[in-house]
VOGU-3710 file (C-alpha; in Angstrom, 3 decimals, decimal comma):
1> mmrkflnvsl> 95,248/89,610/-40,823  93,021/89,621/-43,882  95,675/91,767/-45,582  98,336/89,132/-44,910  96,134/86,390/-46,316  95,581/88,439/-49,420  99,357/88,817/-49,708  99,644/85,025/-49,856  97,049/84,826/-52,582  98,713/87,674/-54,415
11> lllvfglsgt> 102,059/85,886/-54,238  100,568/82,778/-55,819  98,884/84,902/-58,469  102,171/86,648/-59,230  103,832/83,304/-59,875  101,168/82,469/-62,405  101,283/85,841/-64,144  105,044/86,415/-64,073  105,301/86,134/-67,817  102,750/88,877/-68,355
21> lgcsgpkksv> 104,435/91,325/-65,898  107,562/91,801/-67,965  109,901/89,306/-66,221  111,031/86,315/-68,334  111,019/82,794/-67,002  114,135/80,878/-66,070  116,474/79,821/-68,817  117,345/76,559/-67,163  115,881/74,413/-64,429  118,361/73,051/-61,923
31> kaepgltage> 117,580/70,162/-59,650  117,706/71,049/-55,949  118,642/68,730/-53,158  117,284/67,804/-50,775  113,523/67,769/-51,265  111,141/68,965/-53,981  111,820/71,785/-56,372  109,949/75,042/-55,750  107,707/74,474/-58,798  106,850/70,950/-57,680
41> ylgqrasdss> 106,238/72,151/-54,152  103,904/74,912/-55,249  102,133/72,545/-57,655  101,644/70,041/-54,880  100,429/72,827/-52,572  97,931/73,950/-55,152  96,474/70,427/-55,275  96,433/70,107/-51,500  93,145/71,503/-50,186  94,674/72,157/-46,817
51> atariaaavg> 97,731/74,157/-47,972  96,047/77,508/-48,300  94,269/77,090/-45,005  97,489/76,204/-43,239  99,393/79,222/-44,596  96,466/81,461/-43,757  96,396/80,070/-40,260  100,139/80,695/-39,984  99,662/84,412/-40,640  96,657/84,653/-38,362
61> qrtpaatrst> 93,720/84,167/-40,804  90,702/82,762/-39,056  89,390/79,635/-40,855  86,306/77,557/-40,038  86,793/74,811/-37,538  85,799/72,202/-40,072  88,476/73,373/-42,443  91,122/73,223/-39,716  90,078/69,665/-38,833  90,189/68,646/-42,433
71> sastrrvpap> 93,677/70,055/-42,746  94,847/68,005/-39,818  93,138/64,762/-40,957  94,223/65,055/-44,548  97,854/65,814/-43,730  100,022/63,971/-46,178  102,390/61,205/-45,060  105,902/61,896/-46,287  106,904/59,666/-49,147  110,511/59,962/-50,189
81> arrvsaptqg> 109,983/59,026/-53,813  106,735/60,857/-54,300  106,679/63,713/-56,786  103,425/65,511/-57,381  103,014/67,399/-60,618  101,343/70,778/-60,619  97,770/70,707/-61,951  97,249/72,054/-65,421  93,692/73,191/-64,819  92,219/75,573/-62,248
91> mppiiktdmi> 95,332/77,799/-61,949  97,858/79,433/-64,292  100,938/77,422/-65,168  103,764/77,939/-62,689  107,135/78,875/-64,118  109,905/77,171/-62,194  112,601/79,385/-60,786  116,263/78,652/-60,239  117,258/76,478/-57,298  120,990/75,891/-57,006
101> avsesgsslv> 122,379/72,912/-55,038  125,861/73,512/-53,709  127,621/70,571/-52,067  129,919/71,487/-49,255  131,494/69,362/-46,597  128,448/67,456/-45,435  125,837/70,168/-46,270  123,668/71,437/-49,141  122,594/75,022/-49,956  119,253/75,790/-51,554
111> sraypwaecg> 118,777/79,380/-52,844  115,689/80,967/-54,256  114,570/84,517/-55,126  111,013/85,644/-54,421  108,619/86,314/-56,005  110,780/84,929/-58,944  114,390/84,890/-59,988  114,404/87,632/-62,634  112,324/90,010/-60,489  113,624/89,099/-57,071
121> vvqldktmpk> 112,709/91,131/-53,994  113,776/88,675/-51,298  116,335/85,866/-51,549  116,088/82,722/-49,417  119,262/80,734/-48,652  118,694/77,439/-46,815  121,691/75,408/-45,590  120,905/71,754/-44,673  123,101/68,785/-43,568  123,210/65,945/-46,132
131> evglnkpfsy> 122,872/63,239/-43,524  121,880/63,111/-39,855  121,767/60,357/-37,274  118,551/58,933/-35,868  117,494/60,746/-32,698  120,607/62,899/-32,910  120,027/66,657/-32,564  121,103/68,759/-35,515  120,537/72,304/-36,839  120,032/73,968/-40,182
141> sikvtnltnt> 119,827/77,650/-41,140  117,522/79,904/-43,131  118,851/83,269/-44,361  116,531/85,921/-45,790  118,123/88,830/-47,740  116,470/92,044/-48,947  117,630/92,416/-52,561  116,250/95,943/-52,940  117,369/99,390/-51,874  114,072/99,909/-50,089
151> tltdiiited> 113,019/98,920/-46,606  110,571/95,995/-46,769  107,831/95,452/-44,229  105,608/92,575/-43,096  107,712/89,680/-44,460  106,506/86,239/-43,326  108,687/83,083/-43,383  106,934/79,692/-43,036  108,634/76,306/-42,533  106,625/73,097/-43,094
161> lpdnfkflsa> 108,226/70,398/-40,916  108,155/66,673/-41,869  106,376/64,184/-39,637  109,562/62,351/-38,673  111,211/65,585/-37,393  110,974/66,566/-33,772  111,236/70,361/-33,403  113,434/71,422/-30,492  114,063/75,171/-30,864  114,515/78,089/-33,231
171> npaakedenk> 116,514/81,307/-33,066  114,815/83,659/-33,238  111,870/81,924/-31,675  109,177/80,774/-34,084  105,462/80,407/-33,761  104,165/76,850/-34,319  100,709/75,575/-35,117  99,286/72,107/-34,441  100,266/70,970/-37,943  104,004/71,453/-37,336
181> llfweiptlg> 104,083/74,663/-39,394  106,633/77,226/-38,125  106,444/80,864/-39,093  108,379/84,010/-38,405  107,162/87,577/-38,915  109,761/90,145/-39,940  108,203/93,609/-39,416  110,932/95,472/-41,301  114,030/94,548/-43,250  116,268/97,398/-44,370
191> pkgikqitvs> 117,834/97,838/-47,801  120,144/94,865/-48,498  119,360/93,686/-44,992  119,775/90,053/-43,841  117,739/87,999/-41,358  119,309/84,762/-40,100  117,138/81,931/-38,665  118,402/78,708/-37,062  116,153/75,636/-36,552  117,158/72,714/-34,282
201> gqatyvdslk> 115,576/69,239/-33,990  116,112/65,510/-34,498  114,853/62,702/-36,767  112,415/60,312/-35,038  112,516/57,427/-37,508  114,497/56,427/-40,537  113,222/58,190/-43,654  114,160/61,236/-45,688  113,480/64,611/-44,051  111,733/66,894/-46,486
211> ycttvitpvi> 111,409/70,602/-45,514  109,525/73,221/-47,479  110,144/76,936/-46,750  107,926/79,732/-48,060  108,594/83,504/-48,096  105,629/85,837/-48,274  106,900/89,149/-49,619  105,123/92,449/-49,038  103,004/94,232/-51,589  104,774/97,510/-52,499
221> pacasvqviq> 102,066/100,069/-53,274  102,472/103,019/-55,617  101,318/105,979/-53,542  100,706/109,608/-54,441  99,645/112,423/-52,148  97,905/115,733/-52,554  98,683/118,304/-49,905  95,697/120,056/-48,391  96,637/123,581/-47,325  94,909/126,226/-45,274
231> pelkltktap> 96,793/129,531/-45,256  95,857/131,973/-42,522  96,849/135,607/-42,001  97,696/137,098/-38,638  98,295/140,852/-38,203  99,714/142,655/-35,192  100,035/146,408/-34,740  102,023/148,195/-32,049  101,946/151,902/-31,201  103,052/153,913/-28,138
241> aevllcdpiq> 100,458/154,410/-25,420  101,468/158,043/-24,814  103,336/160,654/-26,832  103,642/164,429/-26,869  102,190/166,508/-29,644  105,607/167,371/-31,061  106,758/163,725/-31,037  106,412/161,378/-34,034  104,230/158,322/-33,451  106,155/155,191/-34,421
251> vryivtnsgt> 103,758/152,433/-35,564  104,850/148,895/-36,485  102,895/146,228/-38,368  103,762/142,498/-38,570  101,779/140,274/-40,927  102,314/136,507/-40,694  101,078/133,500/-42,655  100,321/131,291/-39,665  98,652/128,570/-41,740  99,887/126,144/-44,389
261> gyvqnvkiie> 100,605/126,885/-48,016  101,390/130,321/-49,366  99,360/133,527/-49,695  99,774/135,869/-52,629  99,323/139,631/-52,951  99,081/140,399/-49,240  98,402/144,031/-48,373  98,188/145,963/-45,104  95,778/148,906/-45,068  94,903/151,342/-42,288
271> nlpaglkttg> 92,645/154,357/-42,579  93,953/156,844/-40,026  91,538/158,610/-37,683  91,004/162,360/-38,017  93,938/164,280/-36,589  96,554/161,682/-37,575  98,605/161,846/-40,749  101,745/160,322/-42,149  104,824/162,495/-42,419  103,927/162,802/-46,082
281> grsevvfdag> 100,503/164,183/-45,213  98,481/161,091/-46,151  95,522/159,835/-44,150  95,889/156,191/-45,287  98,694/153,694/-44,691  99,226/150,979/-47,343  101,979/148,321/-47,442  102,431/145,558/-50,039  103,686/142,363/-48,331  103,702/140,331/-51,558
291> tlmsgqsqqf> 103,693/136,531/-51,188  103,973/134,951/-47,747  105,044/131,330/-47,424  103,850/129,231/-44,495  105,301/130,634/-41,279  106,779/133,677/-43,033  106,332/137,198/-41,649  106,809/140,680/-43,043  107,374/143,733/-40,869  106,616/147,350/-41,771
301> svelratqtg> 106,811/150,625/-39,874  105,463/154,123/-40,395  105,921/157,483/-38,674  102,741/159,410/-37,938  102,105/162,953/-36,705  99,193/164,207/-34,629  97,760/167,631/-35,443  96,030/168,024/-32,099  95,940/166,511/-28,645  93,570/163,689/-27,734
311> eyissavats> 93,276/159,897/-27,840  93,606/158,137/-31,183  92,081/154,639/-31,556  92,562/152,598/-34,722  93,331/149,184/-36,216  94,743/147,865/-39,489  93,530/145,187/-41,924  95,549/142,599/-43,892  93,983/141,140/-47,072  94,924/138,929/-50,013
321> ttglrtespv> 93,542/138,412/-53,496  92,377/134,922/-52,449  89,866/136,463/-50,053  91,774/136,134/-46,796  91,213/139,004/-44,389  92,295/139,672/-40,816  92,205/142,701/-38,547  94,816/143,724/-36,016  93,999/144,418/-32,371  93,004/148,027/-31,666
331> tktavglpil> 95,756/150,382/-30,493  95,199/153,499/-28,376  97,620/156,418/-28,334  97,094/159,423/-26,070  98,663/162,617/-27,436  99,352/165,256/-24,801  100,939/168,697/-24,556  102,651/170,245/-21,507  101,192/173,625/-20,538  103,299/175,927/-18,386
341> aiektgperq> 102,298/178,982/-16,390  104,753/181,508/-14,957  104,281/184,177/-12,304  106,865/186,778/-11,332  106,519/189,153/-8,411  108,642/192,090/-7,183  108,385/195,597/-5,673  106,858/198,388/-7,676  109,333/200,988/-6,283  112,845/200,890/-4,903
351> yigrpityei> 115,597/203,339/-4,174  118,844/203,514/-6,017  121,466/201,314/-4,435  118,942/199,156/-2,643  118,576/195,484/-3,781  115,423/194,475/-5,600  114,245/190,875/-4,973  112,064/189,047/-7,501  110,278/185,700/-7,074  109,532/183,497/-10,081
361> tvtnksdvsa> 107,104/180,517/-9,944  106,507/178,100/-12,834  103,623/175,579/-12,782  102,751/172,618/-15,033  99,052/173,064/-15,768  98,711/169,965/-17,976  98,138/166,270/-17,283  101,461/165,190/-18,833  105,001/165,643/-17,574  106,969/168,693/-18,689
371> rntviediip> 110,481/167,463/-19,456  113,570/169,667/-19,482  111,850/172,580/-17,796  114,016/175,727/-17,759  113,586/179,230/-16,270  115,529/182,102/-17,815  115,670/185,627/-16,392  117,077/188,455/-18,488  119,310/190,723/-16,429  118,445/194,395/-17,122
381> egvvsvkgta> 121,091/197,051/-17,682  122,135/199,413/-14,927  122,183/196,844/-12,150  124,914/195,228/-10,110  125,248/192,448/-7,562  123,038/189,900/-9,320  122,277/186,875/-7,124  120,038/183,815/-7,480  118,808/180,850/-5,470  120,439/177,449/-5,618
391> gaklmgpklv> 120,941/176,022/-9,124  121,155/179,374/-10,887  123,726/179,680/-13,660  124,890/182,950/-15,168  124,916/182,501/-18,944  125,732/185,779/-20,649  122,961/188,277/-19,972  120,710/185,591/-18,456  120,307/183,834/-15,156  119,213/180,217/-15,885
401> welgtlepda> 117,661/177,463/-13,732  117,411/173,937/-15,174  114,538/172,301/-13,279  114,359/168,921/-15,064  110,943/167,232/-15,227  107,941/169,045/-13,809  105,086/166,630/-13,109  101,443/167,544/-13,735  100,173/170,286/-11,343  103,654/170,643/-9,815
411> sktvrlsltp> 105,346/174,021/-9,243  108,885/175,293/-8,730  109,867/178,696/-7,284  113,209/180,525/-7,659  114,400/183,948/-6,521  116,909/186,529/-7,666  118,085/189,921/-6,456  119,822/192,820/-8,176  120,819/196,334/-7,206  120,006/199,322/-9,463
421> taagtvinsa> 122,668/201,956/-9,920  120,550/204,722/-11,418  117,113/206,076/-11,196  114,590/204,956/-13,741  112,467/201,895/-14,397  113,929/198,426/-14,060  112,193/196,069/-16,490  112,863/192,464/-15,509  111,473/189,593/-17,654  111,549/185,857/-16,954
431> sasaycaeav> 110,472/183,001/-19,222  109,787/179,311/-18,671  110,058/176,583/-21,307  109,963/172,775/-21,507  110,204/170,095/-24,170  107,203/170,349/-26,483  105,701/173,121/-24,343  105,064/176,678/-25,462  107,316/179,170/-23,686  105,626/181,580/-21,281
441> tstvrtavtg> 106,913/184,961/-20,056  106,270/187,249/-17,110  107,599/190,798/-16,657  107,807/193,083/-13,621  108,509/196,820/-13,756  110,115/198,498/-10,765  110,431/202,268/-10,514  113,834/203,160/-9,090  114,184/206,525/-7,424  116,940/208,174/-5,473
451> isavlmevvd> 116,758/209,764/-1,987  118,448/212,970/-1,156  120,387/213,178/2,083  121,603/216,775/2,546  124,200/217,489/5,194  124,906/221,063/6,371  128,020/221,960/8,292  128,899/225,427/9,791  132,404/226,261/11,048  134,180/229,450/12,150
461> vedpvrignr> 137,575/229,974/10,661  138,863/232,081/13,586  138,041/231,455/17,211  138,500/233,377/19,555  138,228/236,692/17,809  139,542/240,005/19,265  137,285/242,972/19,203  137,828/244,876/15,981  138,976/241,826/14,072  136,991/239,940/11,520
471> atyvirvknq> 135,538/236,447/11,759  134,662/234,187/8,810  131,933/231,536/8,904  131,773/228,823/6,240  128,477/227,010/5,506  129,031/223,707/3,624  126,124/221,652/2,206  126,621/218,118/0,788  124,058/215,857/-0,815  124,959/212,401/0,523
481> gsapatnvri> 121,910/210,781/-1,021  121,204/209,169/-4,384  118,792/211,782/-5,683  119,250/215,459/-6,336  118,225/217,955/-3,665  116,274/220,819/-5,096  115,647/224,426/-4,039  118,334/224,542/-1,404  117,867/227,726/0,610  120,372/229,039/3,251
491> tcilednyry> 119,610/231,731/5,859  122,143/233,098/8,433  121,226/235,009/11,624  123,794/237,410/13,210  123,793/238,476/16,888  124,471/242,126/18,004  128,102/241,364/18,852  128,808/241,269/15,097  128,774/243,778/12,297  128,092/242,311/8,792
501> issagatass> 130,930/242,833/6,392  130,242/240,594/3,305  128,941/237,236/2,035  129,583/235,026/-0,982  129,201/231,436/-2,154  127,196/229,134/-4,427  124,493/231,780/-4,757  124,215/235,526/-4,140  122,920/236,900/-0,895  121,038/239,804/0,604
511> legstvrffp> 121,075/241,436/4,040  117,830/242,082/5,829  118,690/243,615/9,214  120,682/240,987/11,092  119,688/238,241/8,628  121,703/237,191/5,628  119,668/235,344/2,948  121,262/233,442/0,108  119,310/232,966/-3,087  117,994/229,364/-3,573
521> lgtlapqaev> 120,250/226,765/-5,208  118,075/225,040/-7,806  119,660/221,536/-7,717  122,280/219,827/-5,678  123,291/216,597/-7,352  123,954/213,397/-5,371  127,350/213,458/-3,722  127,774/217,117/-4,723  128,960/219,747/-2,242  128,568/223,541/-2,181
531> awrviveavr> 129,649/226,287/0,261  128,801/229,789/1,310  130,863/232,339/3,355  129,801/235,080/5,717  132,369/237,647/7,017  131,609/239,721/10,119  133,540/242,110/12,488  133,605/241,653/16,284  132,273/244,788/17,956  131,440/243,660/21,507
541> pgdvrfkaim> 133,010/240,891/23,602  130,989/237,878/24,584  130,093/234,240/23,853  128,141/234,544/20,630  126,253/232,110/18,356  126,247/232,103/14,536  123,122/230,330/13,290  122,496/228,926/9,796  119,145/227,528/8,597  118,718/225,274/5,513
551> nvdqltrpve> 115,488/224,398/3,721  115,258/221,771/0,930  112,222/220,627/-1,075  112,854/217,011/-0,088  112,726/217,876/3,650  109,569/218,688/5,518  111,417/220,575/8,246  114,370/223,033/8,181  117,882/222,023/9,224  119,533/224,346/11,774
561> etesthlye> 123,196/224,514/12,663  124,827/226,841/15,295  128,533/227,682/15,671  129,848/229,330/18,920  132,629/231,951/18,883  134,344/233,727/21,755  134,845/237,497/21,264  137,304/239,324/23,559  139,087/242,669/23,992
//
């Protein structure tokens, strides 16, 4: 409220100093009806000791009780013809402003600009009836207009009512003190805005009604501001929690000015731990973020490579030339490497034509997953009938199993079989690989040998045989096995009913009494067949037996075959 009282004083001071503030006085004074002119009213108010107290009380200024009593007791009695001149001492001379009386049908208009005409901020237009009847209600209006293009605040309108006027109402409602002073407070009035006030009442005795209206305009300060800033850097760093040794490590940095104002020459620096390097081989990461405005962020990324497995812990720092410094949260990246082990088992020996079965087991020996695990088995030459367990694919000279992901300490086993077609050594190799894992290989050697299976057959060409005629015996030997038979030896035994005539065949022979011996056959190849012939003459009738004996190195016992022949006369 003290501020409002000071505004009143300032308004009065402005009137006195208007000539010194660059606004010229009025060119012509115009008489206003009804009532006193503004200059006369202000002069009279200046001489009235109670005027200032009453206006102050209207705007809420606390005044001593004695002063308020004095104001009430010294209230002037309206005198129609009275004109009070403004004092020439004790206050600056007041320059009268324009008041224009406009006669309309039964009414008068009084207009005035505040604080003065040439430098007006607020214009007051007051429309009054020229004549009213005694004890007859009537109304008059007060219009306040903002002459500026700026919103005005804290405007106060006061209306000093005459003693012979009975106040009935006001729209908008007014506040009233005990001295019949009305006032309205206008908190804000927009550019070129208008506030309309209507006052209603009636005259209580015959005399002129003199009303005095005052507008207290706001003080418009000249303000300047200085912004206080506090820039602040915030740095975040993100990196994967787990990668494989062959994978790049993607790291992202985001630096933000989370404060106010701007930050110049911002840099991000990270010294990489041992074992980490950029793709360019550097052990330090540096980014220039330049100038960051308030709320602005810059994002950077880098690709790192680990030279060995392990856990890498690090953080980055953001700095500026103004001394700001912040550190990112620590990131941890575990670098792993899948380690595979392979084991292949199979027989050491097998015969030709018999299937050989191999079992292959791959195991993940690491603590990280082995992705895209694959087993490949190279098919050796000289085999047929290649088969594999479920999932096997024949790709050229390889049998392939795609196992997918092999978790830590997990194993997978596959099997294959193949049949050798020749003697020798079957060398079968299998390898296992996975993403980022070193391939491992296992080889099994199987000695393949054949087995000889020698069949001897003895038949007589003639049966029965008449005494004096000849009989021929054929000895056939076939190797039905897969390996050569060596040192094949044939011996034939003749009974007394026969007389030896001749012998021939795969090897030469000799006669020792009643025994015919053929010289040994060094080798009889698999599936090969040889024959020998023995010719005899029947000399005595009877049921005789022709016996052949075969010995082979691959057999531990001789093979004997007997053919019966009937001899008759």
